[in-house]
C-alpha positions in Angstrom: 1.6 26.9 9.1 2.6 23.9 11.2 0.6 20.8 10.3 -0.4 18.4 13.2 -2.3 15.3 12.5 -4.1 13.5 15.4 -4.9 9.9 14.5 -5.6 6.4 15.9 -5.7 2.9 14.9 -9.3 2.4 16.2 -12.3 4.5 16.9 -13.6 5.5 20.4 -10.2 6.6 21.8 -11.3 10.3 22.2 -9.5 11.6 19.2 -12.1 14.2 18.0 -12.6 15.5 21.5 -8.9 16.0 22.0 -8.5 17.7 18.6 -11.3 20.1 19.2 -10.1 21.0 22.7 -6.5 21.5 21.4 -7.8 23.9 18.7 -9.6 26.0 21.3 -6.6 26.0 23.6 -4.2 27.0 20.9 -6.6 29.8 19.8 -6.8 31.0 23.4 -3.0 31.3 23.3 -3.3 33.8 20.4 -2.5 31.3 17.7 -4.4 31.2 14.4 -5.8 27.7 14.0 -7.5 25.9 11.1 -9.1 22.5 12.0 -9.6 20.1 9.1 -12.1 17.4 9.8 -10.3 14.6 7.9 -12.9 11.9 8.8 -14.1 12.3 5.2 -17.8 11.6 4.7 -18.4 10.8 8.4 -17.3 14.2 9.8 -18.4 15.3 13.3 -16.0 18.0 14.6 -18.7 20.6 13.9 -20.9 18.9 16.6 -18.3 19.6 19.2 -18.2 23.2 18.3 -21.9 23.5 18.1 -22.0 24.9 14.5 -23.8 24.0 11.3 -21.4 24.5 8.4 -23.0 25.9 5.3 -20.2 24.5 3.1 -17.7 21.7 3.5 -15.0 19.8 1.7 -17.5 18.6 -1.0 -18.0 22.2 -2.1 -14.2 22.6 -2.4 -14.0 19.5 -4.6 -16.8 21.0 -6.8 -14.7 24.2 -7.3 -15.7 26.6 -4.6 -12.8 28.7 -3.1 -11.5 27.2 0.1 -11.8 30.4 2.0 -15.6 30.5 1.3 -16.0 27.0 2.7 -14.5 27.7 6.1 -16.7 28.0 9.2 -15.5 30.4 11.9 -16.1 28.7 15.3 -14.2 31.0 17.7 -11.7 33.9 17.7 -8.6 32.8 15.8 -10.3 29.5 14.9 -11.8 28.2 11.7 -13.1 24.8 10.6 -13.0 23.0 7.3 -15.8 20.5 7.7 -15.4 17.1 6.1 -19.1 16.5 5.4 -21.3 13.8 6.9 -23.1 11.1 4.9 -21.2 12.0 1.7 -20.3 8.7 0.0 -18.0 10.3 -2.6 -15.7 11.8 0.0 -15.0 8.3 1.4 -13.5 7.2 -1.9 -11.3 10.0 -3.1 -8.5 9.0 -5.5 -4.8 10.0 -5.1 -5.2 13.0 -7.4 -8.2 14.3 -5.4 -6.4 13.9 -2.1 -3.4 15.9 -3.4 -5.8 18.5 -4.8 -7.3 19.0 -1.3 -3.9 19.5 0.3 -2.9 21.9 -2.5 -6.0 24.0 -1.7 -5.1 23.9 2.0 -1.5 24.8 1.3 -2.7 28.1 -0.2 -3.7 29.1 3.4 -0.2 28.6 4.6 0.3 32.2 5.8 -3.2 32.7 7.2 -2.8 30.3 10.1 -0.1 29.2 12.6 -1.4 25.7 13.0 -3.4 23.2 10.9 -5.0 20.4 13.0 -6.1 17.4 11.1 -8.6 15.1 12.8 -8.2 11.9 10.8 -10.6 9.0 10.7 -9.3 5.8 12.4 -7.9 2.9 10.5 -5.7 2.3 7.5 -7.7 3.9 4.7 -5.6 5.5 2.0 -6.8 9.0 2.8 -5.9 8.5 6.5 -2.4 7.4 5.6 -2.0 10.3 3.2 -3.1 12.9 5.7 -0.8 11.6 8.3 2.1 11.4 5.9 2.0 15.1 5.1 1.9 16.3 8.7 4.9 17.9 10.4 4.0 15.9 13.5 1.8 12.8 13.6 0.3 12.3 17.0 -1.2 8.8 17.7 -3.7 8.4 20.5 -3.6 5.1 22.5 -5.7 4.0 25.5 -5.4 1.0 27.9 -7.7 -1.0 25.6 -5.6 -3.8 24.1 -7.1 -3.3 20.7 -6.0 0.3 20.8 -2.4 -1.0 21.2 -2.6 -3.4 18.3 -4.4 -1.1 16.0 -2.0 1.8 16.7 0.9 -0.4 16.1 -0.6 -1.5 12.7 -1.2 2.1 11.7 2.4 3.1 12.5 3.8 0.0 10.7 1.9 0.8 7.5 2.8 4.5 7.6 6.4 3.5 7.9 6.2 0.9 5.1 4.2 3.0 2.7 5.5 6.5 3.4 8.8 5.8 5.2 7.5 7.7 8.3 9.8 7.3 11.2 8.8 9.8 13.9 5.6 9.6 15.8 4.3 11.3 19.0 2.1 9.3 21.4 -0.8 10.7 23.4 -2.1 8.5 26.2 -5.8 9.0 26.8 -8.4 7.6 29.3 -5.8 6.5 31.9 -6.0 7.1 35.6 -3.2 9.6 36.0 0.1 10.8 34.5 2.1 7.9 36.0 -0.3 5.3 34.4 0.0 7.2 31.1 3.8 7.1 31.2 3.7 3.3 31.9 1.2 2.8 29.1 3.6 4.6 26.7 6.6 2.6 27.8 4.8 -0.7 27.2 3.8 0.5 23.7 7.2 1.8 22.9 8.9 -1.4 24.0 6.9 -3.4 21.5 6.8 -0.9 18.6 10.5 0.0 18.7 11.5 -3.6 19.1 10.1 -4.5 15.7 10.0 -1.2 13.8 12.9 1.2 12.9 11.0 4.2 14.2 11.3 6.9 16.9 8.5 7.5 19.4 8.0 10.6 21.5 5.9 10.6 24.6 3.8 13.7 24.1 1.2 13.8 26.9 -1.2 12.0 29.1 -4.9 13.1 29.3 -6.3 11.4 32.4 -9.8 10.0 32.4 -12.1 12.7 33.6 -15.8 12.4 34.3 -16.2 16.1 33.6 -14.8 15.7 30.1 -17.1 12.7 29.5 -20.1 14.8 30.6 -18.9 17.7 28.4 -18.7 15.4 25.4 -22.2 14.2 26.0 -23.4 17.8 26.2 -21.5 18.6 23.0 -19.3 21.1 24.8 -15.6 21.5 25.1 -13.9 20.9 28.4 -11.4 23.7 28.0 -14.4 26.1 27.9 -16.6 24.3 30.3 -14.2 23.6 33.1 -10.7 25.0 32.5 -9.6 23.8 35.9 -10.5 20.1 35.4 -7.6 17.6 35.1 -8.3 16.9 31.4 -8.5 20.6 30.5 -5.3 21.3 32.3 -3.6 18.4 30.5 -4.7 19.6 27.1 -3.7 23.2 27.8 -0.3 21.9 28.9 0.0 19.9 25.8 -0.7 22.9 23.6 1.7 25.1 25.6 4.4 22.6 24.9 3.6 22.5 21.2 3.8 26.3 21.0 7.1 26.4 23.0 8.7 23.7 20.8 7.6 25.6 17.7 9.2 28.8 18.9 12.5 27.2 19.8 14.9 28.4 17.1 18.5 28.0 18.1 20.8 30.9 17.7 24.3 30.3 16.2 25.8 30.7 19.7 23.4 28.0 21.0 24.3 25.6 18.2 28.1 26.1 18.8 27.5 25.6 22.6 25.5 22.4 21.9 28.2 21.0 19.6 30.8 21.9 22.2 28.9 19.9 24.9 28.3 17.0 22.5 31.9 16.5 21.4 33.6 17.6 24.7 35.7 14.7 26.1 34.3 13.0 29.2 35.8 14.1 32.5 39.1 12.5 33.3 39.8 11.6 29.7 42.1 13.3 27.2 
């Protein structure tokens, strides 16, 4: 099970919408997906899927088996709800956070992907969830506060958990070119002051159809698969699947090393 966290420094950047649409897109590609609503105590992923979970993370903490607390939301797709309006979930200690992840780890062979929708900010549970992910995807928008807050999140994750690799998703921009420019501006600043590596993951252009779908509590990849936002998210998920399936054969490794260490043309 590959763990992907989707996070942000501030709220309102479209994080939950992107996570929910990614989950559906991956499930449509035949992958078994578990979504964990990591916005503990203020969870709302269930709203996007139009479901009313009978059990949530609070029940897991009280001893219920994790499998009994999952809510099926589509074929190949289950949700572990974080619970809304539950004060205790907002103040879990380090032991409780590790216990949650231990329960989830027991599902390792039941799913291909675990998508974690974290809450925004620098809370301990946000940092912890991002630190255990195989890939931490940070969403930024043209909003200047999105820049500064994303930088702060990455800085603290590096300082506290020695995280060094982050993927950047640019959201709510006019087009792919604007997203690439947004990423370059952010990378220039972040990599100038932090010893980290950033990867430009994808741009999800601003799309009135996606905004309308969100207001109607529907998912754009279901509502209008041909829209620019749906196509961008589908493309993002196709890349994730392709990268996960790229296992180099011994021949490919030797070939890569040969290219890497081959003298430049014209030199001995």
